[in-house]
C-alpha angles and dihedrals in degrees: 000000000000092000093048092053091049090049090050091054092049091049091049091046091052092046090050090049091050090050088057102036098043093061090043091048089046091049091049090047092047093047095043103037118012106030098046091055096043099042092042089053093046094047094048093046093044096047096042090051093047099043104024087230127125114249125204121191126165100194144346126211135181113230120189091216104032099032121222110002119207120197127206096357116189131175115196132187114197090345091304113116119244101174128013126174133165089216138013131184124214124193117187141171120257101199095067089056088083088058090048092250125126113199116191106204093186135014109188123187118199116216095334130177111228131188110209122191129188106204126213090259089057093252121139116226095216096052091046090063091073100043105039099086136348110272114233129187117210086351092283112060114079113220123203128174116211100178136024122193123193117192124192091348129174114214131196108202123201120185108197093182085087127070108246094027119252115243124197135166119224117197136203095004126179119196133182111185124178115199119213114188138261097029119333135099122189114196148168124201145177126196148149119247109207117230132173088271128014118002120252113245109217132185118187139175134177148092141280128213111209095193098053093025091231130152129202112188138177107200134186119186125185116199093008109189100214096205086069086072093053095105089056090049104048093118094049117118093242135029121259115257131248114252143056137280142180108240143178125196139181102207132189118188130180135155092280108037150005119222126185141180106207136187119181144173120201139195120203099342108179122209125190123200110167108302091342120100127192127193113190141178110192151141117238141187121186146162117221135187120186119189105215093197100046093031091228128142129206120185143153138178147126134265134208105213110208096175129352127178121192118193136171094045116146115250097001094049093195143008117204138201097012112183136175144075130298139179124218144184133182087277106033145040112194132178121168098184125040134148121213146147121253122182089339092309122118105230141170118232145180125208130199120182115183126187105001092219107039106002133092138265114221121191120187115195129185127182137161109230146159110268095233090057091046090053089055091047093051089047100045098033104031103021089235104147110195112204093224144068114248132201135162136059120317141166124223124211117182137178124193119192115195126186115230122261088043108230102129142044114288128241106259132199135155145130140238117217113208130189127180089357132156123222122185108193114219090228106085091336091269108187120218110192133194092016115189129179145057131299114202121200143180130181090285105012137071121186140172135187131193091001114172127201141148124240123180090346091306122118115228137179126204144185126183155132133236113194132186105018091208095055102007130210115203130201112179135176116192126181136175133153091282105020136062120173135175115189131182110185135168120201125203107175104298094344119098125196113200104202093168133011117165140143149105136272112192101308094341120104123194140176134170153143136209148108130289130195108205097174087119106040087198091058112033108186115211141178105195136166120197155134130242126190118190146155116250093215094053103049104079091148093053090055098030091127090061094040095135092048094047090049094052096042095047095211121204138170138084118270131196115210120191111192146178111200130190127174143042115351092201090061108036093172091065093049125106111242141173113202137179118192126191139172137176090221136355131180130212124177087351091303118121131219122190132203090017120186132173131178122190142166125219117206130161091348097310122114112209112196101212098180135005120178137167144152110256118195095311093326136073139255124211125179150149135192154149135250124193105218098174101054118089093238096047096225114204137181127189131185122194144166129211120203127192098342107175118231091200088063100040091052090074089068092052135063086261097070094117092052123101098239132138145157144126121268128210121182146166117193146149136201136192139175147149133233123016091276110114090212088070090059117115128183139172138176150120125265128196128189123195128186090014126178108184107144094109090065110106090238094057095037086059092048093048091050090059102041101035128068093195141024114324100180090113094065107117120180103218090192143357137171143175142175112239141185135192121219135151089003092304130115108216131188131173102186111048110166124180115175131195139154093263105028140023121198126195136158144096132302144182123201122184129213085248090063093254117145139202118176143160111203134181117214115201119182118216120229087261087055095064130054115261117274096016092104088076090060118087090218088052089054090051090051092048094055121048143151119224119201117198130195136156122051133321089253096049109020122181111220131195127189127210132163122255097233096187094058092042093056091046091052093048093050090050089052092050092051093050089053 
């Protein structure tokens, strides 16, 4: 009984063990033998029918913890691999099996290699695998995949929208894609994009619509090497820079366009545009839209420039530490407010870049600076060599206009504002003080307008232009209270061409043109033609050598001198000159000449007066002469002739203007001298008076009172003459002869420049001058012949009368003999 009970227990234990072991053995057999073969065949058949791809799978196992384990999975397309993985894990739901639905909740590929291709229609080959046709197992079980996970994947990416296609390797990728039937995939991914240096770390999330082939992505890239985007930016207006950036982008891609909202921070990006290099650190936000069919890109945004360096720029060479904000589009880059450093100066700037391919880059720079530093900048940076020393405060404004692409020098223009500045011109070290105004300049021109300055305590204003710094042309206007000048000058090395030189100094007007050779500054050779109009009374400097003569003669009148001058401008007296002088009226010593003309030639320091003519009180003056300009004493000699000068006209310019005097004067005379001293003056000549009426002169009234017993107003000198000379400020004559019908006067006289007179005159009555019969009387003879002595002045002469005994005796004897 006991044995049978023990046997029963053994049998029951065996049966129980069999109950347990048989299912386990069956499960093991099913999992190891039957299921792998069945499911492997079903999976291969179902996927190949749905995708048209060839599937390779070495084995399939069911793992209670990992789900379905696929070994050596490979997906091939035309014998080219698309996916390969040593192992894949499949998790699925059991309940839907009764409804003949197999739902894979997760397909995880460990360390796979994936070939991803973007087709020309913007489709993605991997995504199309799951949406091409329904996947069926054994023809009756529907299979759907709701999630795909890639871990430590290596991707080979081919973008066939380019010709030739773009190829890129993506390393260490992680992907979590959730598939939502009928056509959407929502995913997140992380991967490394290989570059020549450090890899780019990328995080992305988004979705893909298989029906409309549209992507929506949010991408973050760390260490983005921008050159990697070059294939996608071939049609951009400017090349992508060297360097890296951290970027975020919200991207939308479909078959027609690519749109993105981008924010980016960069470190040491480097742009090249011809010889110009830019290094920039910045933060950027932008919106971009790329038309995949038309290959056109539209974008706009703003950039916060943390530090920008420009180098290779003509003239300025480099601009450092540029900071500020800017806006940009596909056709323009604009910043209205930047700060930077130029040639060591802190400046503010604005930049405007239009049309990155064929437009222009305009840079506007402003900076306060000391003028001496600005001069050095203009010299060293722009090759503008100002012929002056500068000091004082100033402000620079500069514009550079570059053609894009930058291959040649820019167009440059700008200005310098000065206030309370000092400028010392290199020429003769002329000092301009308290300079105020604006100097404008370009690459080959300097100009100024309404420039004010002080020179030698005189205020001036000026406008002008200096063109072509290599061979300058100068146009200057200069004005002060007493001076106004306009100058047009061309400079070729040391040769100057005056095409226009005109102006006014006080009452003097001048104009001219010609050429100057300034090779030797101590001997400036010139050939100049011109005109000078001046007042005799107002040009003391012009006649300073003859100051005493000019003072005594009290000259006045406006003269016009036309001249042609050739020679050394530093020694005008040695120049060759041809001059024509004219005046409507001039006055010397109170006497006037009208329609005055004079022509003279100057050669070897000698001035030859070829012709001198004038109208002189109803008559004419003709003369010629010579002046030695080189000798220390300034010797001169003049010869002249006066014809038919009317006493009744000249008297109005004398103190005898109220006297009833008249007559015609004819004279030939000459004078010479040396040095400005009037005492060195010498003169000589002959004077003749016809139809004279002179009795109202004080001198003759005194004589008449002594020699006439009754009215003598009817005495008219029909003619008179004398030879005279001038010496030691005295006019002398030894042969005065005045003749009339009643009385003849002859004798000698001395008249000083101070109007003093000393004379000894013989008065001889004609027969008509005495009553008939009185000649026989001795007393009558005494009355007939007399000597008059004159002293005093011409205005107040003192006259004495004494008989001429010799003639009286002779006349008496002649009368006795007749008797």
